C-alpha positions in Angstrom: 0.1 0.2 -0.2 1.4 3.3 -0.7 0.1 4.6 2.6 3.2 3.2 4.2 5.8 5.5 1.8 8.0 7.8 3.5 7.6 11.6 3.6 7.8 13.5 0.4 9.3 16.6 1.3 10.1 18.2 -2.3 9.0 16.3 -4.9 7.2 19.4 -5.9 9.2 20.8 -8.4 7.2 19.2 -10.9 3.9 21.0 -10.0 2.5 24.8 -10.6 0.3 24.4 -7.3 0.3 27.1 -4.6 1.4 29.4 -7.5 -0.1 32.2 -5.3 3.0 31.9 -2.9 5.0 33.5 -5.9 4.2 37.1 -5.6 4.9 37.3 -1.7 8.4 35.9 -2.5 8.9 39.2 -4.7 9.3 40.7 -2.0 12.9 39.6 -1.7 13.5 41.6 -4.6 15.9 44.1 -2.4 18.2 42.2 0.1 17.2 44.1 3.6 19.9 46.0 5.4 19.3 45.3 8.6 20.9 47.7 11.7 24.1 46.0 13.5 24.0 43.4 10.7 24.1 45.0 7.3 27.0 46.8 5.6 26.2 50.6 5.3 27.5 51.3 1.9 27.3 49.2 -1.1 30.7 49.8 -2.3 31.8 47.9 0.8 31.3 44.6 -0.6 33.5 42.4 1.2 31.6 43.2 4.7 29.2 40.3 6.0 25.4 41.3 6.1 24.6 38.7 8.5 26.4 37.0 11.3 28.5 34.0 11.2 25.5 31.9 12.6 23.1 33.0 10.3 25.1 32.4 7.4 26.2 28.8 8.3 22.7 27.7 9.3 21.4 29.2 6.3 23.7 27.4 3.8 23.8 23.8 5.6 19.9 24.3 5.2 20.0 25.1 1.6 22.3 21.8 0.8 20.0 19.9 2.7 16.9 21.6 1.5 18.1 20.7 -2.3 19.0 17.3 -1.2 15.5 16.8 0.2 14.2 18.2 -3.2 15.9 15.7 -5.1 15.4 12.6 -3.2 11.6 13.6 -2.8 11.4 13.6 -6.8 12.9 10.0 -6.8 10.4 8.5 -4.1 7.5 10.6 -6.1 8.5 9.1 -9.3 7.7 5.6 -7.7 4.0 6.8 -7.7 3.1 10.0 -9.1 -0.4 10.0 -7.8 -1.9 11.8 -5.1 -5.0 10.3 -2.5 -7.1 11.5 0.1 -8.0 9.5 3.3 -6.2 6.6 4.7 -5.4 4.3 1.8 -4.1 4.7 -1.9 -2.7 2.4 -4.4 -2.7 1.5 -8.0 -6.3 0.4 -9.2 -7.8 3.0 -6.5 -9.4 6.3 -7.4 -7.0 9.0 -7.0 -7.5 12.9 -6.2 -4.8 14.0 -8.8 -2.9 12.2 -11.6 0.3 14.1 -11.9 1.4 14.2 -15.4 4.5 11.9 -14.6 5.3 8.4 -15.6 5.7 5.8 -13.2 9.4 4.7 -12.7 9.4 1.3 -11.3 12.1 -0.7 -12.8 14.6 2.0 -11.8 16.0 1.4 -8.4 15.9 5.1 -7.5 13.1 4.8 -4.6 15.4 3.0 -2.0 18.3 5.4 -2.2 16.1 8.4 -2.5 14.4 7.1 1.1 17.9 7.2 2.9 18.9 10.3 1.3 15.6 11.8 2.4 15.7 10.8 6.0 19.1 11.7 6.4 18.7 15.3 4.7 15.2 15.6 6.5 17.0 15.3 10.1 19.8 17.7 9.2 17.2 20.5 7.7 15.1 20.1 10.9 18.0 20.3 13.4 19.7 23.1 11.5 16.3 24.8 11.5 15.5 24.4 15.0 19.1 25.8 16.1 18.3 28.7 13.9 14.9 29.2 15.2 15.8 29.0 19.0 18.6 31.4 18.4 16.2 34.0 16.7 13.8 33.5 19.9 17.0 33.9 22.1 18.1 37.1 20.6 14.7 38.5 19.7 15.4 38.6 16.1 12.1 37.8 15.0 10.1 40.2 17.2 12.6 43.1 16.5 13.2 42.4 12.6 10.1 40.3 11.4 7.0 40.9 13.3 5.3 43.7 11.5 3.9 46.9 13.4 0.5 48.2 12.9 1.8 50.8 11.0 3.3 48.0 8.5 0.0 46.2 8.4 -1.9 49.2 7.1 -3.8 49.4 4.0 -1.5 52.1 2.7 1.5 50.7 3.8 0.9 47.5 2.1 -0.6 49.2 -1.1 3.0 51.2 -1.5 5.0 48.3 -1.1 3.1 46.0 -3.6 3.4 48.8 -6.1 7.2 49.1 -5.5 7.5 45.6 -6.4 5.4 45.5 -9.3 7.0 48.3 -10.8 10.5 46.9 -9.5 11.2 50.1 -8.0 14.4 50.3 -5.5 13.3 51.2 -1.8 15.2 54.8 -0.4 18.1 54.1 1.6 15.9 54.3 4.9 13.6 51.6 3.9 16.2 49.4 2.5 17.7 49.1 6.4 15.0 46.9 7.4 12.7 44.3 6.1 9.5 45.8 4.6 5.9 44.1 5.0 5.8 41.8 2.7 9.4 40.6 3.4 8.4 40.0 7.0 5.2 38.1 6.2 6.8 36.0 3.9 9.5 35.1 6.1 7.4 34.6 9.1 4.8 32.1 7.0 7.9 30.0 5.8 9.5 29.9 9.7 6.4 29.5 11.6 3.6 27.8 9.2 4.9 25.9 6.0 8.1 24.7 7.7 6.3 23.1 10.8 3.2 22.0 8.6 5.9 20.1 6.0 7.5 18.5 9.1 4.2 17.3 11.1 2.9 16.0 7.6 5.9 14.1 7.1 6.0 12.4 10.3 2.3 11.7 9.7 3.3 9.3 6.9 5.6 7.4 9.1 4.0 4.0 10.7 6.4 4.1 13.3 5.5 7.7 14.4 1.5 7.1 14.1 1.5 4.0 16.2 2.8 5.9 18.9 1.3 9.1 18.4 -1.9 8.4 16.1 -3.3 12.1 16.7 -0.8 13.4 14.3 -2.2 11.2 11.1 -5.8 11.8 12.6 -5.9 15.6 12.6 -5.1 15.4 8.8 -7.9 12.4 8.0 -5.2 10.0 6.9 -1.9 9.1 5.8 -3.0 9.7 2.4 -4.2 13.2 3.2 -1.1 14.2 5.0 1.0 13.1 2.2 -1.4 15.4 -0.4 -0.9 18.1 2.1 2.7 17.6 2.3 2.9 17.7 -1.5 1.6 21.1 -1.8 3.2 22.8 1.1 6.6 21.4 -0.6 5.4 23.0 -3.9 5.3 26.5 -1.8 8.7 26.1 -0.6 10.5 25.2 -3.4 8.7 28.0 -5.2 9.8 30.5 -2.4 13.3 29.2 -2.6 13.6 30.0 -6.5 11.9 33.2 -6.5 14.1 33.9 -3.5 17.2 32.9 -5.5 16.1 35.0 -8.7 15.4 38.2 -6.4 18.5 38.1 -4.6 20.6 37.6 -7.8 18.8 40.5 -9.3 19.1 42.7 -6.1 22.9 41.9 -6.2 23.1 43.1 -10.0 21.6 46.2 -9.1 24.0 47.0 -6.2 27.2 46.0 -8.8 25.5 48.4 -11.5 24.9 51.2 -9.1 21.8 53.4 -9.2 
């Protein structure tokens, strides 16, 4: 039964679902310069913008996420169908048939599992270390939680308009995250990331046999797998747009105003 399949963290590059996540990620068009962390002059290219802790955890998380994506694709190709409920297998009605072939004669599922589990633990532990550090230093409260003024309609409309027209922020504005950046980062750290972890655990028979509530809350292992897939799509889409926008911002800095 497919319900015993291990978590599909990132077999998501092959779908366009959750495309609504694209626009918030456009908020990454300009790198934020945080007081005490950022370089104060764009000409000082050798100065780090973030602490060593942030940079190290960021890159470890990035490489483990890439490994999760590749291994997730390998697992997905063994059965590219999504179901809802507790069970799902070949010959039973599916919720979504992904436009991918069944790759059953190529031994990629087994190695994909091992790489997936190893990368997942690295990703989770690194993420927990980063979140714990952020809570201890009040990084999230000081730099990511938006103020009432930020959440005002005029402020949001101005930020959206600037990004729609690819307008660079003023020097004062560039020293902190704007409201779209704040909301996007908070959603990724405190909503999508925990959800991808919980749905992954909900597909593990070893975990659910001890904590059945994890899978019951989603309505079954196949429901958890489907949610897991779509959340992974959003995370991969965020990563791709984030990289593209950072490259765009760096090229602007190099070219000058």
